[in-house]
N, C-alpha and C positions, 0 to 999 in steps of 0.2 A: 369557325370562331370558337376559341377555348373558353370554357366556363371558369370564372374565378372561384376561389375557395368557398366563399359564402353560398354562391349559387349551386356549387357541387354538393355541399352539405345539405342544402334545402332539398335538392332533387333526390338525394339519397334518403332523406327522411321520408319523403312522399313514397318512394319505392318500397321502403321498409314497411310503411303503413299499409300499402297495398298487399304486401306479402303477409302481414299479420291478419288482415281481413280475409284473405283467401284461405289461410290455414284454419282460421276459426270457422269459416263457412264450410269448408270440406269436412272438418271434424264434426260439425253439427249435422250436415247432410248424411254423413256415414252413420251417425247414431240416431237419426230422425225416426220418429214413430211413423210407420208405413200407412197407417189408417187411423180411424177414430179411436179416441181414448175416453176415459170415464169423466162424468160430471161437467165441470166448467168448460173444458175444451170442446165437448160435444155441444154444449149450449151456445158457445161463441161461434161455432161453425154454423149452426142453424141461424143465428142472428146475422151473421155475415151474408149468408145465402139470401135471407129475406131483406137485407139492407135495413135492419131494424134501427131506427133513430128515434129514441125516446129518452127523456130525462127521468131517471130514477137511480137509486143507489147501486143497483146490481147491473147497470148497463154501462157500456163503454162505446159511446157513439163513434168516435174517430176510428177506433179499431174495427168496428163493424163496417164503416164506410170504406176504409182501405181494403179490408178483407173481401168486401163484396166485389169490388172492381178487380182485385187480384184474382178472385175466383173465376173471373171470366176467361182466364187463360185455360187452355185445353188439358187440364190434368185428368188422368184416367180415374183417379180417386179424389173427390172434392176435398175430403178431410186432409189428405196428404198435401194438397196445395196450401191449405191453411196452416198446416204444421210447418211447411217450408217457409211461409211468410215469417213466422216466428224466428226461424233460423237466420233468415236474411237480416231482420231487424236486430237480432242479438249480435250478429257479426258486425253490423254497422256500429252498434254500441261499443263493441270492443275496439273498433277503429277509432272512434271518438275518444275513448279512454287513452289510447296510445298517444293521441295528440295532446290531451290534457297533461300527461306526464312529460311529454317532450317540451311543452311550454314551460314546465316547472324546472326541468333538469337539463334540457338540451342534449340529452343522452339517448342515442338509439337503443343502446343496451338496456337502460332502465325502463324505457318506454315499452320495449318488447317483453321484458320480464313482467311488468304490470299487466300487460294485455294477455299474455299466456296464463298468468295466474287467475285472471278473471274468466278466461275461456273455459277452464276446467273446474272452476268453483262449483260445488255440488248443485246448489239451488238455481244459480244462473244457468247452468248447463241443462238442468232438469226442465226449466221453463222454456229453454231455447228449442227444444225438440218436440214440443207439443203445441197445440194452438192455444195461446194464452195472451191476454191483453198486456201482460207485464213486459214482454220484450219491447213493445211499442212505448210503454211508459219509461223503460230504462233508456231508450234512445233519446227521448226528449229531455230526460233528467241529465244525462251526460252532456248533451248539446248545450243545455242551459249553463252547466258548470264550465264548459270550455269557453263559451262566449263571455261569461262573467270574468273569468280569469284573464282572457285576452284584453278585455276592457280595463281591468284593474292594472294591467301591465302597460297598456298603450294609451289609455284614456280616449280612444277613438269611439265616438258616441254610437256608431253603428253596431258595435259589439254589445253595448248595453241594451240596445233595442232588440237585438237578436236573442239575448238571454231572456228578456221579458216575453218576447214572442214565443220562444221555445217552451217557457213555463206555461203560458196560456194554452198552447197546443197540447202539452202534456196533460193539463187538467181536462181538456176536451176528451182525452182518452181515458184517464183514470183520475177520479176526483181527489185521491189521496195526495197527489202532488201539491195540492194547496197547502198542506201542512209544512212544506219546505220553503214557502215564500219568505217567511221572516229571515231565514239564513241569508238569502240573496239580498234582501233590503239592508240588513245589518252590515254585511260585507261591503256593500256599495257605499254606505255612509261612513264606514271606517276608512275606505279608500279615498273618499272625497266628501268630507263633512259638509261642504258648502253645496253639495248636490241638491239638498232639499230646498235651497233658496233659488235654484235655477229652474224657474217655472217652465221654460221651454223643454228642458230635458225631462222634467217630471211628467209633463203632459205627454211628451213623446213616448216615454216608458209605459205610461198607462194606456195610451192608444195602441201600442204594439202588443201589449198584453191582451187587451180586449179583442184585437184583431186575431191573435192566436186562439183565443177562446170563442171566436165568432160562431163556430158550429153550435155551441151550446145556446147562444142567443137566438140563432136561426131556428133551432128546434123549439126553444121555449116559446117563441112568438108564433110558430106555425103548427105545433102539435095539437091534436084534439083527441080526447078531452084534455084541457090544460092541467098542468101539475104545478105545485109550489116549488120553491127553491130549497126546500128542506130535504136535500138528498146527499149532501156532501159527505157525512159520516153517519152510518146507521147507529143509533143508540144501543141497539142490541149487540153491536160488535165490540163495545167497550166492556171489559170484564172486571172482575173483582180486584180490589187493592192487593189482596194476597197473591193473586196470579201475577200482577204487575211486579211485585217485589221479588217473587220467585224467579221470574224470567229475567229480571235485571241481573240477578246473581248468575244465572245460567248462560247469559248471552255471550260472555267471552269463550265459553266452550263451543257455542255454535260457530263463532268466528274461526276458532281453531279448526273445526271440522271442514270449513270451507277452504281454508288455507293451511293445511297441516304442516307443522314443523317449520320448514324453511320460510314459507310465505308468512306465517304468523310472526316469526322473529323479525323478518324484514319490515313488516308492517309497523311493529312497535318502534323499531329504529327510525323508520320513515316519519312516523308521527312526531317524534322528538326533533328530527332535523327539519321538518316543514316549518317549524316556528321561525327558522332563520331566513326563510324565503321572503315573506312579506306578511305583515300583520293582518291585512285584509284577506289575503288568500288563505292564510292559516285559520282565520276565524270562519271563513266560508266553509271550509272542509270540516272543521271541528264541530261547528253548530249543526251542519247537515247530519253528521254522524250521530250527534247526541239527540237530535230530534227523532231520527229514525230509531235509535236505541230505546228511547222512552215510549214512543208511539207504538212500536211493534210489541213492546212488553205488555202494554195494556190492551192491545187489540185481540180479537178472538183467536183462539188457539189454531183453528183450521186455516187461517190466513196469515198467521204470524210469520211462518218461514218465508213466504213470498215478500211480505213487507220488509223483512230484514235485508233483502238484497240491495236496497238503496244504500244502506250502511256498508254493505260489503263492497260496493263500487267505490265508495270513499276509501275504504281500507286498502283496496287494490291500488289506488293512487299513492297511498303511503308506502305500499310495497315497492312501487317504482322509485320513490324518493329514497327508501332504504337501500335499494339495489344500487343507486348512484353513490350513496355513502360507502357501500361495500366496495364498489369499484375504485374509489379513492384509496381505500386501504391497500389495494393491490398495486398501487403506483410504483412501489419499489421492486416489483417482480419483473422479470424479463418478459418481453412482449408475448412470446410463445406460452410461457407459464401463465401469464395473465389471461390469455385467450382460453387456455384449458380450464382454468378455475371458473371463468365467466360462463363457459359452455356447460360446465358441471352444475352451476347454479341454475341455469335455464332448465337443464334436465331434471333437477330435483324439484323445481317449482311445478313442473308438469307431471313428472312421473309419480311423485309421492301421492298426490290426490287420486290419480288413476288407480294406483295400487290399493289405496284405502277403499275407494268406492266399489271396485270390482270384487274385493274380498268381503265387504260389509255384509251382503246377503248370506254368505256361508257362515260368517261369524254369528250373525243373528240366529241362524238355525241351531247352532250349538247352545244358544242361550234360551231355547224354547220356541223361537219363532214369533213373528208379529210383535216385535219388541216395541213398536210405536203404539200398539193398542188401537189400531185403526180398524173400522168395521171390515168384515170379510165380504168378498164377492166371488161368484163363480169365475173361473179362468183368470184369477188375479192372485199372484203370490205377493203379499204386501211387502215382504222384506225386499224382494227383488224390484218391485215396482217403485217403491219410495226411496230405497237406499241407493239404488243404482240408476243414475240418470239415463243411461243408454237404453233407448226404446226401439232399437232397430229391428228387433225380432218379436215385438209385442203385438199380438192380434187378439188379445183376450176379450176386449169389449166387442170387437167385430164378431168373434165366435159366439159370444153370449147372445147377441141380438139375433144372429142367424138361427141358433138353436131354439130360442124363444119363439120366433115367428114360424118355425117349422112345427113346433109342438102345439101351439095354441090353436084351439078349434075355431072354425069360422064364426065371425061376429061375436067373439068373446070379449071380456073385459080384463085388462091387466092393471092392477093397482101397484104403483111403484113410487119409491122416494126419489129424491133429486138425482143422485148419482147414476143409477141405472135408467131412470126415466128419460133423461136427456139422450142417452145412447139409443134407446128404442125410438124416441121422437125423431132423432136424426135420420134413422133408416126410413121412417114413414114420410118425413118431410122432403128429404133430398133424394134418397134412393127409391122412393115411391113403393115401398114394400108393405104389404098387408094393411091397406087402408080400411079394411073391414073391422079391424081390431080397435076397440075404444081404450085409449090410454088414460088412466085416471091418476092424478097427482095427490100424494098424501100430505096435504097441508097440515102444519102443526097446530092450527087453530080451529075455529068453528067451521071452516070451509072443508074440513076433512071429509072426503066422500063416504067413508065408512060411518062417521057420525051422522051424516045426512041420510043414511038409509039406503045407500047404493046397493049393498049386498041383499038386503031384505026385498028390495023391489025387483031384483033380477035373478035371484037364486032359483034354479029350476027352469028358467027360460033361456039363460045364456051361461056359458062356462065363465067362471070368475077365477082369476089367479092373483096370488100375492107374489111379489118378487122376493120378499124376505119375511121371516117370522121371528128372528132371533135378535138382530142387532138394534132395531128400533121398535120395541113393543108399543110405545106410546103413539107412534105414527100409524102402525098397522092394527092397533086395538086388539092385539092377540089375546089378552086376558078376557076381554069382553066376548070376542068371537068364539073362543074355544068352549064356551058354555053351550052353544047351539050347533057349532060346526066343527068339522075335522079338516085337517090340512093334509092333503094327499100329494106327495112329491111327484112332480112331472118334470124331469130334467132339472133345470135351474129354477123352476117355478114351483109354487104350492097351489094346487087347485082347492077351492073351498067347496065342501059338500056338507049337506045336512047330516047330522048324526042320526042313525037309525034308532 
């Protein structure tokens, strides 16, 4: 039985989507971090291992739940398995992005261009190769966009419910997705102004949203001790008005770094052409982008790059629409010449970002190094670690922990701040190394162990080490300590001893 033209095109679109997914997955696996990395990835790996399901601003219940059962697979390195989960979810997000653009353009070429541009975009790639909750968040974010667009095009109610369900699931993973809810509501009302009068659909939409967010309700009613719902956004995460204005001005440069030259131009062209598709779809994409643009500008600097990726995903959709507009311009060319130019565009979309990111650490060194001004750590070259997403040969955090546990005396105390603390805790919790060592966390408030007299109570009885004495003097109380004690370097640690 021969397929008709429409069936053939549909089948080809699915096969191309599978190809895009496999390319993204192989790319991420090739550049995947082989073991544990610093800070949040280490923390999330521990929480997945413990299946930690609690409600508070720094936790990601759905990510922990998925990671816990994924971690039951027989990975030789538990953290590698969690990193691989990020790669799989990021690749699925790329696949969903492909279908978003295909729904808007009907073009395999435009859809592939958008997908490949997102695959190699700096921060999306960076988060895809380490254990982070963001890859899960991106998956549900793009799924909600795809479902909403299909509903706006077909008016089939099931897609509206799927969009609502996906948004609820996304919030179960990362609370920040709640800020995007207004964009979906506004687009739905623009697409169907009478929707608000359809009680059945409104109740159905609410039901599926609550069903998607059901994990949060389950935890809320079963956790002990109970917590309030005041966890959606940390007040401390919102910074000054000056910071917000500064980052609003800088944000186009960040977008350009994600999609250098060809991608950036196509995205601007695509933004202009998207307005011709449908008012509701244009509004959905534009409002999502503007919400992320403003929210990430006011958010704390340490998390701003990750928050901006939601906007980059929308920009990648515009890149796809721009690629379709570019393809129309080639209509007068001969088929072979058209194919060559299209292939060249795909190459530029992928090759330019790779050239930029792989050369960025060397360029940063010529400018003095550590150009981002991020705190230093043993076994971590900040320029390479943060400017180049490729983590395939990075064992720095692993080597740090191994050396620390080799140097530290039996029953000693190690005082550490968040980023190295979580790495050491990972090895104690999951690898079961050096349970005799007491790890003490440097809280920024009255709970700080140094302020509570931990050193005075144990000096002379147990060896006491600080992980850092330079970057965070307020956390390690170095000005106070140096009046009575001296810091003796011991590999990557500083042992505290009384002054004679």
